[in-house]
mmCIF file of the C-alpha atoms, coordinates in Angstrom:
data_MODEL
# 
_entry.id   MODEL 
# 
loop_
_atom_site.group_PDB 
_atom_site.id 
_atom_site.type_symbol 
_atom_site.label_atom_id 
_atom_site.label_alt_id 
_atom_site.label_comp_id 
_atom_site.label_asym_id 
_atom_site.label_entity_id 
_atom_site.label_seq_id 
_atom_site.pdbx_PDB_ins_code 
_atom_site.Cartn_x 
_atom_site.Cartn_y 
_atom_site.Cartn_z 
_atom_site.occupancy 
_atom_site.B_iso_or_equiv 
_atom_site.pdbx_formal_charge 
_atom_site.auth_seq_id 
_atom_site.auth_comp_id 
_atom_site.auth_asym_id 
_atom_site.auth_atom_id 
_atom_site.pdbx_PDB_model_num 
ATOM 1   C CA . SER A 1 1   ? 101.555 89.853  111.322 1.00 0.00 ? 1   SER A CA 1 
ATOM 2   C CA . SER A 1 2   ? 101.338 86.077  111.143 1.00 0.00 ? 2   SER A CA 1 
ATOM 3   C CA . ASN A 1 3   ? 101.672 85.738  114.955 1.00 0.00 ? 3   ASN A CA 1 
ATOM 4   C CA . LEU A 1 4   ? 98.591  87.911  115.421 1.00 0.00 ? 4   LEU A CA 1 
ATOM 5   C CA . ALA A 1 5   ? 96.641  85.858  112.877 1.00 0.00 ? 5   ALA A CA 1 
ATOM 6   C CA . GLU A 1 6   ? 97.677  82.614  114.597 1.00 0.00 ? 6   GLU A CA 1 
ATOM 7   C CA . SER A 1 7   ? 96.726  84.027  118.017 1.00 0.00 ? 7   SER A CA 1 
ATOM 8   C CA . LEU A 1 8   ? 93.331  85.063  116.741 1.00 0.00 ? 8   LEU A CA 1 
ATOM 9   C CA . LEU A 1 9   ? 92.797  81.649  115.194 1.00 0.00 ? 9   LEU A CA 1 
ATOM 10  C CA . CYS A 1 10  ? 93.392  79.820  118.473 1.00 0.00 ? 10  CYS A CA 1 
ATOM 11  C CA . TRP A 1 11  ? 91.087  82.154  120.407 1.00 0.00 ? 11  TRP A CA 1 
ATOM 12  C CA . GLY A 1 12  ? 87.943  80.870  118.720 1.00 0.00 ? 12  GLY A CA 1 
ATOM 13  C CA . GLU A 1 13  ? 88.353  77.148  119.315 1.00 0.00 ? 13  GLU A CA 1 
ATOM 14  C CA . VAL A 1 14  ? 85.556  75.472  121.289 1.00 0.00 ? 14  VAL A CA 1 
ATOM 15  C CA . ILE A 1 15  ? 86.696  73.030  123.965 1.00 0.00 ? 15  ILE A CA 1 
ATOM 16  C CA . GLY A 1 16  ? 84.285  70.648  125.610 1.00 0.00 ? 16  GLY A CA 1 
ATOM 17  C CA . ASP A 1 17  ? 81.237  68.562  124.776 1.00 0.00 ? 17  ASP A CA 1 
ATOM 18  C CA . ARG A 1 18  ? 80.174  69.513  121.227 1.00 0.00 ? 18  ARG A CA 1 
ATOM 19  C CA . SER A 1 19  ? 76.766  67.921  121.674 1.00 0.00 ? 19  SER A CA 1 
ATOM 20  C CA . THR A 1 20  ? 75.707  70.731  123.973 1.00 0.00 ? 20  THR A CA 1 
ATOM 21  C CA . THR A 1 21  ? 73.071  72.994  122.406 1.00 0.00 ? 21  THR A CA 1 
ATOM 22  C CA . GLY A 1 22  ? 74.696  75.819  120.438 1.00 0.00 ? 22  GLY A CA 1 
ATOM 23  C CA . LEU A 1 23  ? 78.251  74.535  120.626 1.00 0.00 ? 23  LEU A CA 1 
ATOM 24  C CA . ASN A 1 24  ? 78.019  72.871  117.210 1.00 0.00 ? 24  ASN A CA 1 
ATOM 25  C CA . GLU A 1 25  ? 76.880  76.169  115.684 1.00 0.00 ? 25  GLU A CA 1 
ATOM 26  C CA . LEU A 1 26  ? 79.548  78.093  117.580 1.00 0.00 ? 26  LEU A CA 1 
ATOM 27  C CA . SER A 1 27  ? 82.191  75.613  116.461 1.00 0.00 ? 27  SER A CA 1 
ATOM 28  C CA . SER A 1 28  ? 81.045  75.981  112.849 1.00 0.00 ? 28  SER A CA 1 
ATOM 29  C CA . ILE A 1 29  ? 81.128  79.771  113.047 1.00 0.00 ? 29  ILE A CA 1 
ATOM 30  C CA . THR A 1 30  ? 84.559  79.633  114.675 1.00 0.00 ? 30  THR A CA 1 
ATOM 31  C CA . GLY A 1 31  ? 85.825  77.441  111.829 1.00 0.00 ? 31  GLY A CA 1 
ATOM 32  C CA . GLN A 1 32  ? 84.428  79.890  109.270 1.00 0.00 ? 32  GLN A CA 1 
ATOM 33  C CA . MET A 1 33  ? 86.097  82.786  111.101 1.00 0.00 ? 33  MET A CA 1 
ATOM 34  C CA . GLN A 1 34  ? 89.402  80.924  111.113 1.00 0.00 ? 34  GLN A CA 1 
ATOM 35  C CA . ASN A 1 35  ? 89.130  80.313  107.366 1.00 0.00 ? 35  ASN A CA 1 
ATOM 36  C CA . LEU A 1 36  ? 88.288  83.974  106.727 1.00 0.00 ? 36  LEU A CA 1 
ATOM 37  C CA . LEU A 1 37  ? 91.234  85.147  108.832 1.00 0.00 ? 37  LEU A CA 1 
ATOM 38  C CA . LEU A 1 38  ? 93.593  82.804  106.991 1.00 0.00 ? 38  LEU A CA 1 
ATOM 39  C CA . GLU A 1 39  ? 92.288  83.984  103.605 1.00 0.00 ? 39  GLU A CA 1 
ATOM 40  C CA . THR A 1 40  ? 92.584  87.631  104.667 1.00 0.00 ? 40  THR A CA 1 
ATOM 41  C CA . HIS A 1 41  ? 96.154  87.038  105.797 1.00 0.00 ? 41  HIS A CA 1 
ATOM 42  C CA . ARG A 1 42  ? 96.971  85.273  102.503 1.00 0.00 ? 42  ARG A CA 1 
ATOM 43  C CA . GLN A 1 43  ? 95.515  88.143  100.461 1.00 0.00 ? 43  GLN A CA 1 
ATOM 44  C CA . LYS A 1 44  ? 97.359  90.752  102.548 1.00 0.00 ? 44  LYS A CA 1 
ATOM 45  C CA . THR A 1 45  ? 100.626 88.903  101.961 1.00 0.00 ? 45  THR A CA 1 
ATOM 46  C CA . LEU A 1 46  ? 99.984  88.859  98.186  1.00 0.00 ? 46  LEU A CA 1 
ATOM 47  C CA . ILE A 1 47  ? 99.179  92.579  98.150  1.00 0.00 ? 47  ILE A CA 1 
ATOM 48  C CA . GLU A 1 48  ? 102.366 93.360  100.098 1.00 0.00 ? 48  GLU A CA 1 
ATOM 49  C CA . LYS A 1 49  ? 104.434 91.318  97.633  1.00 0.00 ? 49  LYS A CA 1 
ATOM 50  C CA . ASP A 1 50  ? 102.765 93.105  94.704  1.00 0.00 ? 50  ASP A CA 1 
ATOM 51  C CA . LEU A 1 51  ? 103.507 96.500  96.285  1.00 0.00 ? 51  LEU A CA 1 
ATOM 52  C CA . GLU A 1 52  ? 107.139 95.509  96.825  1.00 0.00 ? 52  GLU A CA 1 
ATOM 53  C CA . ALA A 1 53  ? 107.377 94.479  93.160  1.00 0.00 ? 53  ALA A CA 1 
ATOM 54  C CA . ALA A 1 54  ? 105.728 97.742  92.036  1.00 0.00 ? 54  ALA A CA 1 
ATOM 55  C CA . ALA A 1 55  ? 108.166 99.789  94.152  1.00 0.00 ? 55  ALA A CA 1 
ATOM 56  C CA . TRP A 1 56  ? 111.097 97.851  92.705  1.00 0.00 ? 56  TRP A CA 1 
ATOM 57  C CA . LEU A 1 57  ? 109.831 98.452  89.142  1.00 0.00 ? 57  LEU A CA 1 
ATOM 58  C CA . GLN A 1 58  ? 109.199 102.144 89.783  1.00 0.00 ? 58  GLN A CA 1 
ATOM 59  C CA . GLN A 1 59  ? 112.776 102.531 91.051  1.00 0.00 ? 59  GLN A CA 1 
ATOM 60  C CA . ARG A 1 60  ? 114.048 100.873 87.846  1.00 0.00 ? 60  ARG A CA 1 
ATOM 61  C CA . LEU A 1 61  ? 112.215 103.465 85.725  1.00 0.00 ? 61  LEU A CA 1 
ATOM 62  C CA . LEU A 1 62  ? 114.197 106.297 87.292  1.00 0.00 ? 62  LEU A CA 1 
ATOM 63  C CA . PRO A 1 63  ? 117.355 107.424 85.499  1.00 0.00 ? 63  PRO A CA 1 
ATOM 64  C CA . LYS A 1 64  ? 120.469 105.490 86.450  1.00 0.00 ? 64  LYS A CA 1 
ATOM 65  C CA . PHE A 1 65  ? 122.958 108.133 85.392  1.00 0.00 ? 65  PHE A CA 1 
ATOM 66  C CA . SER A 1 66  ? 123.162 111.497 83.740  1.00 0.00 ? 66  SER A CA 1 
ATOM 67  C CA . PRO A 1 67  ? 123.425 111.396 79.950  1.00 0.00 ? 67  PRO A CA 1 
ATOM 68  C CA . CYS A 1 68  ? 125.488 114.599 80.173  1.00 0.00 ? 68  CYS A CA 1 
ATOM 69  C CA . SER A 1 69  ? 129.229 114.121 80.044  1.00 0.00 ? 69  SER A CA 1 
ATOM 70  C CA . GLY A 1 70  ? 130.951 116.367 82.544  1.00 0.00 ? 70  GLY A CA 1 
ATOM 71  C CA . ILE A 1 71  ? 127.782 116.973 84.586  1.00 0.00 ? 71  ILE A CA 1 
ATOM 72  C CA . GLU A 1 72  ? 127.192 114.996 87.746  1.00 0.00 ? 72  GLU A CA 1 
ATOM 73  C CA . THR A 1 73  ? 123.617 114.452 88.907  1.00 0.00 ? 73  THR A CA 1 
ATOM 74  C CA . VAL A 1 74  ? 122.485 113.099 92.256  1.00 0.00 ? 74  VAL A CA 1 
ATOM 75  C CA . TRP A 1 75  ? 118.972 112.301 93.416  1.00 0.00 ? 75  TRP A CA 1 
ATOM 76  C CA . GLU A 1 76  ? 117.036 110.362 96.003  1.00 0.00 ? 76  GLU A CA 1 
ATOM 77  C CA . PHE A 1 77  ? 113.541 109.048 95.383  1.00 0.00 ? 77  PHE A CA 1 
ATOM 78  C CA . ARG A 1 78  ? 111.353 108.539 98.477  1.00 0.00 ? 78  ARG A CA 1 
ATOM 79  C CA . PRO A 1 79  ? 107.625 108.186 97.760  1.00 0.00 ? 79  PRO A CA 1 
ATOM 80  C CA . CYS A 1 80  ? 105.124 108.882 100.542 1.00 0.00 ? 80  CYS A CA 1 
ATOM 81  C CA . ASP A 1 81  ? 103.883 105.285 100.345 1.00 0.00 ? 81  ASP A CA 1 
ATOM 82  C CA . ARG A 1 82  ? 105.715 102.316 98.833  1.00 0.00 ? 82  ARG A CA 1 
ATOM 83  C CA . VAL A 1 83  ? 104.973 103.721 95.394  1.00 0.00 ? 83  VAL A CA 1 
ATOM 84  C CA . GLY A 1 84  ? 103.879 107.181 94.358  1.00 0.00 ? 84  GLY A CA 1 
ATOM 85  C CA . GLY A 1 85  ? 102.994 109.495 91.530  1.00 0.00 ? 85  GLY A CA 1 
ATOM 86  C CA . ASP A 1 86  ? 106.165 111.579 91.508  1.00 0.00 ? 86  ASP A CA 1 
ATOM 87  C CA . LEU A 1 87  ? 108.607 110.747 88.739  1.00 0.00 ? 87  LEU A CA 1 
ATOM 88  C CA . PHE A 1 88  ? 111.339 112.427 86.783  1.00 0.00 ? 88  PHE A CA 1 
ATOM 89  C CA . GLY A 1 89  ? 113.445 111.682 83.785  1.00 0.00 ? 89  GLY A CA 1 
ATOM 90  C CA . ILE A 1 90  ? 116.597 112.960 82.157  1.00 0.00 ? 90  ILE A CA 1 
ATOM 91  C CA . PHE A 1 91  ? 117.529 111.981 78.632  1.00 0.00 ? 91  PHE A CA 1 
ATOM 92  C CA . GLN A 1 92  ? 119.470 113.067 75.595  1.00 0.00 ? 92  GLN A CA 1 
ATOM 93  C CA . LEU A 1 93  ? 117.497 114.416 72.662  1.00 0.00 ? 93  LEU A CA 1 
ATOM 94  C CA . PRO A 1 94  ? 118.403 113.483 69.073  1.00 0.00 ? 94  PRO A CA 1 
ATOM 95  C CA . GLU A 1 95  ? 120.052 116.853 68.369  1.00 0.00 ? 95  GLU A CA 1 
ATOM 96  C CA . GLY A 1 96  ? 122.227 116.549 71.496  1.00 0.00 ? 96  GLY A CA 1 
ATOM 97  C CA . ASN A 1 97  ? 120.234 118.687 73.938  1.00 0.00 ? 97  ASN A CA 1 
ATOM 98  C CA . ILE A 1 98  ? 119.328 117.292 77.344  1.00 0.00 ? 98  ILE A CA 1 
ATOM 99  C CA . GLY A 1 99  ? 115.669 116.936 78.327  1.00 0.00 ? 99  GLY A CA 1 
ATOM 100 C CA . LEU A 1 100 ? 114.601 116.904 81.962  1.00 0.00 ? 100 LEU A CA 1 
ATOM 101 C CA . TYR A 1 101 ? 111.077 116.561 83.349  1.00 0.00 ? 101 TYR A CA 1 
ATOM 102 C CA . PHE A 1 102 ? 109.400 116.285 86.725  1.00 0.00 ? 102 PHE A CA 1 
ATOM 103 C CA . ILE A 1 103 ? 105.878 114.878 87.101  1.00 0.00 ? 103 ILE A CA 1 
ATOM 104 C CA . ASP A 1 104 ? 103.708 115.060 90.212  1.00 0.00 ? 104 ASP A CA 1 
ATOM 105 C CA . VAL A 1 105 ? 100.416 113.160 89.977  1.00 0.00 ? 105 VAL A CA 1 
ATOM 106 C CA . SER A 1 106 ? 97.701  114.033 92.481  1.00 0.00 ? 106 SER A CA 1 
ATOM 107 C CA . GLY A 1 107 ? 97.131  111.544 95.278  1.00 0.00 ? 107 GLY A CA 1 
ATOM 108 C CA . HIS A 1 108 ? 99.383  108.785 96.544  1.00 0.00 ? 108 HIS A CA 1 
ATOM 109 C CA . GLY A 1 109 ? 99.905  105.083 96.146  1.00 0.00 ? 109 GLY A CA 1 
ATOM 110 C CA . VAL A 1 110 ? 99.307  102.686 93.296  1.00 0.00 ? 110 VAL A CA 1 
ATOM 111 C CA . PRO A 1 111 ? 96.797  104.701 91.197  1.00 0.00 ? 111 PRO A CA 1 
ATOM 112 C CA . SER A 1 112 ? 99.062  107.775 91.183  1.00 0.00 ? 112 SER A CA 1 
ATOM 113 C CA . ALA A 1 113 ? 102.134 105.642 90.514  1.00 0.00 ? 113 ALA A CA 1 
ATOM 114 C CA . MET A 1 114 ? 100.497 103.941 87.538  1.00 0.00 ? 114 MET A CA 1 
ATOM 115 C CA . MET A 1 115 ? 99.427  107.251 86.046  1.00 0.00 ? 115 MET A CA 1 
ATOM 116 C CA . GLY A 1 116 ? 102.888 108.707 86.698  1.00 0.00 ? 116 GLY A CA 1 
ATOM 117 C CA . VAL A 1 117 ? 104.533 105.858 84.814  1.00 0.00 ? 117 VAL A CA 1 
ATOM 118 C CA . ALA A 1 118 ? 102.090 106.229 81.905  1.00 0.00 ? 118 ALA A CA 1 
ATOM 119 C CA . VAL A 1 119 ? 102.641 110.003 81.670  1.00 0.00 ? 119 VAL A CA 1 
ATOM 120 C CA . SER A 1 120 ? 106.410 109.590 81.961  1.00 0.00 ? 120 SER A CA 1 
ATOM 121 C CA . GLN A 1 121 ? 106.570 107.003 79.181  1.00 0.00 ? 121 GLN A CA 1 
ATOM 122 C CA . PHE A 1 122 ? 104.240 109.020 76.958  1.00 0.00 ? 122 PHE A CA 1 
ATOM 123 C CA . LEU A 1 123 ? 106.208 112.221 77.536  1.00 0.00 ? 123 LEU A CA 1 
ATOM 124 C CA . GLN A 1 124 ? 109.644 110.738 76.964  1.00 0.00 ? 124 GLN A CA 1 
ATOM 125 C CA . GLN A 1 125 ? 108.614 109.039 73.719  1.00 0.00 ? 125 GLN A CA 1 
ATOM 126 C CA . ALA A 1 126 ? 106.816 112.109 72.410  1.00 0.00 ? 126 ALA A CA 1 
ATOM 127 C CA . VAL A 1 127 ? 109.683 114.505 73.160  1.00 0.00 ? 127 VAL A CA 1 
ATOM 128 C CA . VAL A 1 128 ? 112.383 112.211 71.765  1.00 0.00 ? 128 VAL A CA 1 
ATOM 129 C CA . ASN A 1 129 ? 110.360 111.781 68.556  1.00 0.00 ? 129 ASN A CA 1 
ATOM 130 C CA . PHE A 1 130 ? 110.166 115.518 67.810  1.00 0.00 ? 130 PHE A CA 1 
ATOM 131 C CA . ALA A 1 131 ? 111.712 115.734 64.362  1.00 0.00 ? 131 ALA A CA 1 
ATOM 132 C CA . TYR A 1 132 ? 112.420 119.475 64.069  1.00 0.00 ? 132 TYR A CA 1 
ATOM 133 C CA . PRO A 1 133 ? 114.434 121.090 66.855  1.00 0.00 ? 133 PRO A CA 1 
ATOM 134 C CA . ASN A 1 134 ? 113.871 124.566 65.327  1.00 0.00 ? 134 ASN A CA 1 
ATOM 135 C CA . ASP A 1 135 ? 110.124 124.060 65.703  1.00 0.00 ? 135 ASP A CA 1 
ATOM 136 C CA . ARG A 1 136 ? 110.333 122.920 69.342  1.00 0.00 ? 136 ARG A CA 1 
ATOM 137 C CA . HIS A 1 137 ? 107.997 125.634 70.735  1.00 0.00 ? 137 HIS A CA 1 
ATOM 138 C CA . GLN A 1 138 ? 105.177 124.647 68.392  1.00 0.00 ? 138 GLN A CA 1 
ATOM 139 C CA . LYS A 1 139 ? 105.804 120.969 69.113  1.00 0.00 ? 139 LYS A CA 1 
ATOM 140 C CA . MET A 1 140 ? 105.669 121.605 72.881  1.00 0.00 ? 140 MET A CA 1 
ATOM 141 C CA . GLY A 1 141 ? 102.247 123.211 72.463  1.00 0.00 ? 141 GLY A CA 1 
ATOM 142 C CA . GLU A 1 142 ? 101.125 120.144 70.526  1.00 0.00 ? 142 GLU A CA 1 
ATOM 143 C CA . LEU A 1 143 ? 102.596 117.897 73.207  1.00 0.00 ? 143 LEU A CA 1 
ATOM 144 C CA . LEU A 1 144 ? 100.645 119.683 75.934  1.00 0.00 ? 144 LEU A CA 1 
ATOM 145 C CA . GLU A 1 145 ? 97.440  119.250 73.927  1.00 0.00 ? 145 GLU A CA 1 
ATOM 146 C CA . LYS A 1 146 ? 98.178  115.528 73.458  1.00 0.00 ? 146 LYS A CA 1 
ATOM 147 C CA . LEU A 1 147 ? 98.867  115.107 77.168  1.00 0.00 ? 147 LEU A CA 1 
ATOM 148 C CA . GLU A 1 148 ? 95.582  116.794 77.993  1.00 0.00 ? 148 GLU A CA 1 
ATOM 149 C CA . GLN A 1 149 ? 93.728  114.545 75.536  1.00 0.00 ? 149 GLN A CA 1 
ATOM 150 C CA . GLU A 1 150 ? 95.454  111.365 76.712  1.00 0.00 ? 150 GLU A CA 1 
ATOM 151 C CA . PHE A 1 151 ? 95.199  112.017 80.456  1.00 0.00 ? 151 PHE A CA 1 
ATOM 152 C CA . PRO A 1 152 ? 92.021  114.027 81.157  1.00 0.00 ? 152 PRO A CA 1 
ATOM 153 C CA . ILE A 1 153 ? 90.924  114.401 84.779  1.00 0.00 ? 153 ILE A CA 1 
ATOM 154 C CA . GLU A 1 154 ? 87.545  112.901 83.886  1.00 0.00 ? 154 GLU A CA 1 
ATOM 155 C CA . ARG A 1 155 ? 89.161  109.678 82.674  1.00 0.00 ? 155 ARG A CA 1 
ATOM 156 C CA . PHE A 1 156 ? 91.486  109.044 85.607  1.00 0.00 ? 156 PHE A CA 1 
ATOM 157 C CA . ASN A 1 157 ? 90.038  111.169 88.410  1.00 0.00 ? 157 ASN A CA 1 
ATOM 158 C CA . ARG A 1 158 ? 93.603  112.447 88.826  1.00 0.00 ? 158 ARG A CA 1 
ATOM 159 C CA . TYR A 1 159 ? 95.620  115.306 87.451  1.00 0.00 ? 159 TYR A CA 1 
ATOM 160 C CA . PHE A 1 160 ? 99.317  115.994 87.257  1.00 0.00 ? 160 PHE A CA 1 
ATOM 161 C CA . THR A 1 161 ? 101.664 118.932 87.208  1.00 0.00 ? 161 THR A CA 1 
ATOM 162 C CA . MET A 1 162 ? 104.801 118.865 85.153  1.00 0.00 ? 162 MET A CA 1 
ATOM 163 C CA . VAL A 1 163 ? 107.981 120.827 84.625  1.00 0.00 ? 163 VAL A CA 1 
ATOM 164 C CA . TYR A 1 164 ? 109.929 120.240 81.420  1.00 0.00 ? 164 TYR A CA 1 
ATOM 165 C CA . LEU A 1 165 ? 113.362 121.745 80.750  1.00 0.00 ? 165 LEU A CA 1 
ATOM 166 C CA . GLU A 1 166 ? 115.848 121.494 77.924  1.00 0.00 ? 166 GLU A CA 1 
ATOM 167 C CA . PHE A 1 167 ? 119.527 122.274 78.159  1.00 0.00 ? 167 PHE A CA 1 
ATOM 168 C CA . CYS A 1 168 ? 121.756 122.995 75.194  1.00 0.00 ? 168 CYS A CA 1 
# 
């Protein structure tokens, strides 16, 4: 907190005759420590603001309502950290079916959240763009291959599990 940083800054001040041997060096080191503490506090504040913004954006990517008339959906999203790699989506497919997916990326925090968003966007676009509903099983196999190519463990040092459902 800022009170702690301010308390630590005051602790290192040298009071007395600065001409005494070693006090000039100690005063210089104390000043450098104060500057480092202030910079660390500034950077921490920026990171916290960035995490708040990322959490806000991740919440906005979640569905706002069910695209199904007559079906009520309710959910609560609580990541382990401020952001996380668990996401889901519900959307209407071109032929009128409802698509629903759940993604769980390994790990926690920003790296998992970023990969979760990328997988979610990739998946939703790919599924919505399937042109032939009668050929959905073949297309799903192709989609799984594309997901594996686009998001290999070796590239991201993360993996994800996914459940995809369609309702008629």
